[in-house]
Structure formats: structure tokens, C-alpha cells
N, C-alpha and C positions, 0 to 999 in steps of 0.2 A: 485597341486589337484591328478595327476596321482600319484606321490610317496606318496601318502599319501594312495590312494585305493590300491597300491602293496602292502606297509606294513599290510593294514588291510586283504588280501588276506592271506598273507606269516602264520600270527596269527593266522587266523582261521585253516588253514591247521595245523597247530603242533597241536594246541587243540585237532583237531579229532583224531589226531594219538595218543596221549596221551591215550585219552579215549579206544581207540580201542585195545590198548597196554594191558590196564588194564582189559580188558574184556577178554583176553584169559588165560584161567586159566592151562591147561594140556596137551592140542592140540599141538604137536611140526612141525606138517607141516603148522600148519596155524599161530605159532610163525615165523617160517623161514620166510614164505610169509610174514610176517609184516615187518621183518628187512628189506626185499628186498627192499619193497614200503618205507622205512624210510630212506635209502639209497639213493633211486631217488629222493626223496624231498629234500635231502642236497643239491643233485648236482643240481637241479634247482633252491635254494637259492644261490649257491656259482654265479650262471650265473647275477642272478639280484641284485646282493650288491649294486652296486653304486647305480642303480636307486633307491634303498629301502634308502643308506644313503642321496641322494638328497631331496627325498620325506620328509625324518624327517628336515633337514634342512629347507626347505622352510614352513615347519608347524612352526618351531620356530622363522625364520624371520617375519613371518605374524604377529605373537604373538609380539614381540617386536615391530613392526612396529603401530600396535593396541594401545600398551599400550602408546607409545610416542605421538601418536595423540590425544589419551584424555588427556593426560597433558598439549599437548600446547593448546588445545580448552578450557581447564578448566581454563590454565594461562589467555585468552583473553576475560573470562565471564565477565558481569558487571550488577550491579540492575539500571534499568530504568524506567520512572514510564510516561506511556500514560496518556494524560492529556484531558479529555473531558467536553465538556459545551453543557449542556443539551442531552448527550448520545453522543454527534459528537467528533469525537477525532479532536484533535486542534494540537498535536505534542509530543513529546519525551522530559522531562528534565530528567537532572542528580539528582537529590534530592527532595524529596518529601516536605521539608523545604522551597523550592522556592516558592510551590502553597500554602503550609499553610499561610505564610509571605503573599504572596499577598492578601488574602482572608482577610486577619486580617487588614493590612496597606491600600489598594488601595480605600476603601469609604473615608477614613480620608484624604487621597492625592486629591482624586475629591471634599470634601467639601470646603478643603482650597481654590479652584478655584472657588467655589460659596460662596463667604460671605453672600448674601445678601436673600439667598435661602436655605431652607433646599433641599439636593438631596439624594436620595437614589439610591446604586450601588447594584442591586441584585447578589449577590457571590454563593448563594445557590445553582446553576444550576454547579458550577466547582466542578468535581471530578477528580480522579485519581486512576490506576490500575497497581501496581508495578509488573516488570517482570525481570527474569535474563536471558539475551539475549548475544549474541558473536558478538562483534565488532559492537554493536548497535550506531546508528547517534545521540546524542541529542543535540539541539540546545534550550537552555534557553531563550535565548536575542528572539526568533522569536517566541515561546509560548506566551511569555508574551506580547509582541507587537500585537498578536494575538487577546488575550485577552481583552489588550486595546482596539481595535478597535472594538472587538464584543460587550462590555458591555458598553452600554449606559447611563450614568447618567439620572436619571428621578426627576425632580424637584417637591417637594411636600409641601405641608401646610395641614392647619386643618381648617377642616371648623367647625366654629361655630353656631349652631342651637339652638335655643331656639322654645321650643315646637312644635319643627319637623319644622321648617323654617329657611333656612340658612341666616343668619345676617351678616355675612362676612367671609372670608379666610385670616388666618393669616399664620405666617412664620412657626410656630412648636407649640406644645405641651405646651412647655414651655410661651411662650407669650400669648396661650389662660390663662393659669392660672393667669398669670400677669394682665392681662385683667378684668376678673372676681375678683379679687383681690382688683381692684381699684375702682370697683364697687361698692363692698360691703364696703369700708374703711370709705366711710362716716358715715355710720350707726352702724358701731361698738363702743362703747362708750371707755370712759377711765377707766370705772367700771370693762372691762374684764381682767385688769392689778391687779386689786385689790382683797384682799382673802375675805374680808368683807364689806357688803353693809352699807352703809351710814345710819342711822335711821335718818327718819324726827322727830321732833318734833311737840307737839300737836298744838304748837302755833306757828308754821310755814306755813307761805304762800306760799311755796317754791310748784310750779308747778309740779304735779306727772309725767306730760308726758316729763319732762327736767329733772326730779331729780335721785339724784346720783343711779347709780343701778347695778346689778352685769349681765353679758352676760351669759345667759344660752345657749343658741342658735342661730346661723345665717343660714340663708338658704334662696335660691332662691324661691319666690311663683312658676316660671315657669320650665318648666324639660328644663335643659341645657344638650347638647350633643357635645362633640370635636369628630370629625370624621377625620382621615388623607386620604387623596385623594390626586392623580396627578392633578398637576397646571401647568399652564402657570406663569411663573413671575411676568407677569404683573398683573395677578389677585389679588395677593396680598394687602392688607388693611392695610392704618396707625392706627397702634394702638392705637393712640390719639382721631382718628376719631370714633373706633370701640365704645370707653369707651363712649364719648361725644351719640353717637347712643343709647347704651343699656340704659343711663341712659335718655336721653331727648325724645327718639321716634322721633327725629328730629321734634318736637313740634313748629311752629313758635310763638311769643310773640302774645295776643289777648287785646284789651281793650273795656270795656264799657264806655259811655258816659250816665251821669245819667239825666234823663227827668224827668218831674213833675209828681207826684205822686210816684215816686219810694221810695221803703226800701230796707232795707240788705235781710230780710226775704223776700221781693217782687222780687228783682234780683235776690237770690238765687234760688228760685223756677222757674223763668222765665228760666235760663241758665242750670237748673238740676244740680246744685251745690250745696255745704253747706253753711250755714251762717259762720260757723267757718272757711271754705275755703276763703271767701272773708276778713273776719278780717284777716287772718293770711298775706294774699297778700298785705293788705293794712294798715297797723300800723295806718295810720294817721286817721281813721277814730274814732269819738269820741263819745261815748252816742248815738250810731247809724243815726247820724246827716248828711245829705248828702247835696250837694250842685247841684241843676241844673248847668248842663254843666262837672262837675266832671268827669275825667276819671278814671276808675277803672282797676284795674291788675286782668284780669279773666284767665291768661293763666294758662291753665290745661295741666300740663306735663302728658304724656303718654308713660313712662317708657317701653322698649321694654322688661328688666329685671327687677321685682322689688324685694327689698331684704327685707325681713322677719327677724326681729328680735325677741327673747322670751327674758326679761328680768325681774329681781327679783327687788322690792323695798320694803324697809321695812318702817313702818311706828310706832309711839307711838301714840296710842289713849287714851284720858281718858275715863273710865267706870264711868256712871251717877250713885252715889250711889242710893239706893232706900230709901224711906220713910217706914216707920212704925208709922200707925197712932194709937193713945190711942183713943177711942170715947169718948164723953163728953157732955151729954145730955143738960147741962145749957149751953152751946154754941152752937150760930147759926153756920150753916154749911158755910163754907168761912172762919169762923175763926181758925187760929190755933195758940198754943202756945210751942216754941221748948223746948226739956227736953233734947235732946243732939245732939250736932251737928252731918250730914255725913260729910262723906269725899269721893271726887270722887278717882276711883282706875284707874290703867294703864295696858293698854296690847298692847305687840308688835304684828302688824297684818302684815303679809308678803302677797303682791301684784304680782300676776302674769300679768307684762303688754306685749301685744303683739302688735308690729307698724310694717307696710308695711313703708316703703321708709321714714324712721323718723318719720310717723306720728301714733299715737297710733290708733289702729282698736279695742281693747278689754283689758280689766282689769279683772282678777277674785282674789279673796281674796281665798289664798290657805293653810294658816295658822294662827291661832291667839294663842296666848300664855300670859297667865295670870303675869304682873309682880306687881303688887301691888292690894290686894284686896280693894273693895270699903267697906267702913265705910256706916252701915245703919244709917240715921239721926232717931232720936226719937220725934214726937210729938205728942200735945194733939190736938184733932180734933174735932168741936161741932160736934153733929149729927142731927143739923136739915138740912134736904137732901135739898139741890138746886139740882133739877133733870138735868141732863147731867155734871155734874160736873166730872171731870176726877181723877183718882187714882194716877196720877203722873208716874205712871210705865207702858210702852209701850209694846205692843204686837206687832210681824210680822203682816202686812196686809194682808200677802199672805202664803197659805200653801204651804209647801217644798219650802222655798224661795232659791232663788241663785241669788246671788251678779254678777251683768254686769258691773257696773261701781259704783265705791265709790265716797267718797265726796272729794272735792279739786279742785284745779286750773287745769283746761284743756288747755294747750295752751292758756295762758295768761286770761281765763276765768275762773269766778268760777263756779263748776257745784256745785249746792246747794244743791244737794239732793244723795240719792243713786238710782240706776236703780235695780229692783230686776224682775226676772222671775220665774215662778213656775205656782200653779193653777190659772186659769184665774179671779176666784171670789177674789175680792177687799175686804177687812175686815175692820171698824173702827179700830184704832190700841187702843184708849181708849173710854171711855165714853166721850161725848160731844154734841155740839149743832153742824151742820151744819149751816154754814154760809153766804157760797157763792159757787154756783156752773154755771158751764159756757162753753163758748170755746174762747182760747184766742191760738193766733197762734206758741207760743213756747209749750206752755202747753197741747195744743188740749183740750180733754173734762177734766175736772179737777172737785175736789171738794176740800174745805176748812172746815176743823172741829175747833171749838174754845172751848178747852176741859176746859172751866172757871176755869183755876187753872194758866194762864201765859203760857201756851203752846197750838200751834195749828200746825194742821200736813193738809199738802197738799199731793192729790193723782193725779198725770198726765198721759195723755195719753189713758185714758179711753175710749173704744168702745161705752160702754153704762153707761149712770149714772142711779142707779136704788134709788137715795134718793133726797129727795128736801131741797130748804132752811127754815129754821127755824125746822126740823126735830133733835128731840132729840135722838142721839144713843147711844148705850152702847157697850163696849169692844167686838169684833169680829161679831157685825150685819153687813152682807153685805150691802156695799152701789154702788158696780157697778161692772164691768167689765172689765179686763185687754185688751189693744188695741193699736194700733200704731196711735193716730192722732195726729194733730199737728208737731211739729219741731222734729221727731221721727226714727228710723233706728231700726224697726224691734219691734215686741209685747214685750212689758214689762211695769212695774210700776213704776212710777216717784215718790219719797218720800221724801217731807221734812217735816223736825221739826224745829218748832219757838218756842223761849222762850223770851217771854218780845218783841216780835218783831225783834230778832236776828235771823239771822239762826243759825242750829246749825247741828252738825255732828251724822246725825241720829245713827251712830255706837256705839255711847257714850252712846245710850238707848239699843239697841238691841243687845245680844248677843246670840251666838249661844249655 
């Protein structure tokens, strides 16, 4: 450092002399004085020659040492990675791939050690920071060992909830989905796999509730949730037990012993169940005959989870042909002579059937397509009027009608008419004579009209009857008010058409 300072001093001195000499222009005495000063300065430099040389050498040596030191340090620098768990440093590793692979593979390794339960190993808290350091000490194995000890596997399961209530805890989402599929499976018909719906013939007595159908939609009546939660392995339920619980509600079998005076409708009313339910559970009942002491199965399953299906059934139904009458005053009323025969038409009716747990709960006619138009019959008819004789062509007994149940077999029993909702006023479907009014357990308040031409119509479940036996009514006359009396669920009109004593499908005579 001393040599460096000396050299710096000399250099500054020389520069000052040069500047001074250049400033002297013509003054000889000043030049002479400057030359003397210069000679003195050079003498001083000779005396300090070796210190100057030594200072320059020291500078050169220091530079060389510094360069060599940098090269040595650089040669021993390396990339290391500070590993942190939740912002707390665990140690140093030599390669970031070690941590990336650990985060990817460790959860799988842990799961293999717990084959009967789903486990979660939370590795999101593991991070690392790169640094270039001199002779840093890394220990890959120690860092991995620390992570293994600090990261504790957490067993998890899936809570299966129905309407917010926990029914069971199962292993994982896949198990929960499989359980729900098993609950639905019995109610998903084979029709789901068919591209077309089988068309039921008009002459077929096949039960619409069990007829081939196309599955439109399957869903649960209740709200179902699947929530992943931490668990203890002992909390897991057996999947088969969960399926049974969801299907039956753990209801125990129930029996009813027939006593004197019992009837099917009486028992149904007493127990708050439907007659149809008793028939379905006890197929041995014949013609409503019960024996005292008989035991009936009245087990009402209350599934924890109910399956609702919406299906489509297609039926071919006849369209009753109309009759055109040519009046003949020479013939008394009631006497007819055929002129040209009529022919029934054919229509394809699409019915949407709703079922809950396989039992039909509703049906709606969604479309009617005419296949063959009916051919009108032409007959000669006497004009000597008999009051109350029908025209043979029926009108809807309800304004703005909507069909809630069609004609046909229902769970092994014949539904003899159609159920109609709409305006509450009930009207006579054709001219006729009221031959019977009253109350029956199945029909509730009812009316029967004889149309004096081989046809009769029945109107059931009325809340009020506004006509009386023996009254002659014309088509459109008000005869009662819609209700829900008798064996009825909901306000509607049960409407039947009889011809020559035999029950007919009313839709054969009524068209939209």
C-alpha cells in the first residue's frame, strides 16, 4: 500500500512540472528556475526508485491473487435447494427433481399401505428455493426422512347424505357412486336400452304400469350429497348394508290379522294405506274375499332414498266412428236402418308414466297421432222423439280437460275409465236419463246416465250431485261438481263409458 501511495505522489509531481513549464512563455529567469526544480525532482525519484518498483509489484501480485481466488471460489460453487414445509426450512437437497418426484409418488406409496381406506397425504405445503452456494452441505436422505416423519397420512371417507342427514360413511366417491347405482338399478327398465318403444295393441290387456317403455329420466326424490371428510377407519360402513338401508329404511315386516267385519277397503282405511297396496302385497286375495284369522302382509317399506323414473309408453287406441243420421218421420224414435257402415279409426297415444320405487304415481297423455281416420256410418233414423235418447257422440264432461290417468290395467287391476281434471263443473257427455245416483266406497258420490241407445256413462268422486234419478238431461247439462270422495287421491272426475253392459275405453269416443 505504501508503494502505491509513493508512486501516486511522483506521478502527480511530474504532471505539475509539465503544466508549469508550458505556462512559461518568454521569461528566461523563470525558465532557469524551473529547470533547477526539475533537476531536484529527478534526484528525489532516483533516491526512491526501489520503493516505487516494489509498490507496483505489490499491486500486480494483489491483482493476481484476487483473480485466482475468484476462479477457485467459482469452481467450488453449486446449485442447492432449500426445502420448506409450511414455510419452515427442513434442509438442503442437491436437485429439485428429488422434491418434485417425492410430491408425486409419496401419496401413492402411502395409499398402498392402507388398502382398505382412502388416505390423503397433503404435500401442497412442500416448497423449495434455489440458491447458488460455496461448498454447501446437502443431505437428500435426511430431508426425505424428515418429510416422511412430519407428513402424517389422514384417512378420509365420503359422507353419504340424504336431505342433509348423514346415512353412512363409505370409503370414497367411487364407492358412493356404486351404491347409488345399485339403489337405482331395480327400477331402470330394459327399455332404456331399446331405441323404440313397443306399441301396445288396442286389444291387449297388458298392464300399462308394467308395459315395455322407454326410460326418459331417472332421479332421486330426495336430495343426495357426497362430502369428503376426515375419518377413523372404524367409521366406514359396509356398502351392501348401506344399499339395504337406502332401499328399505330398516323397516321390520308387519302383519295384520283379519277380524270379523273386515274388508279390503276397511283395512286400507284403518291402516292409512291404499287398497292397491294390499292387493300387491297379498296376491292370494280373490274377489275381495277375506277369511277371519288370515294374516295379511302390510309391511310398508319406507326407503331412505326413493327412485323416481319418467318413462314413455305408446299405445294404439281405437277411435270410435261417428254416425250420421238421416231423419225419417215415418219411423219412430229408436228405430234405425243402416245406409252405409262405419269403421273405427286408429290413433297412437303417447303416455308419460311417472313411477316412484317402481310404483306408478302418475300418467299424462303427451301426444296423439292419428294413424287411420274413422269412417262415418250413415243410418236412417226415425224422428218420433223419445226424450233423453243420446246422439251416440260424446262430449268431454269437463271444460279444459286434462287426463291424469288413462284406461287400462294398473298393477293387475283394471282401471275402468279415465281420470280427468279441469273445470270443477261436471256435465252430461250426451243426452240421456239419470238412472242412478248415490255413494260407493270406491266411486264416492257417483252418477250413472243411460243414453237410451245402448250406452251408459258413469261419473265418480263428485263432491256434490246436482241432479237426481229419473231426470232427463241433455248433452252439456250440469249434473255435479268435481271432488275427491271415495277411494280417490286428489280432486278429479272418474269417467266411464259402457256399451251394451261392457266397459269401454273413453278415449275411443273422446278426441282432443
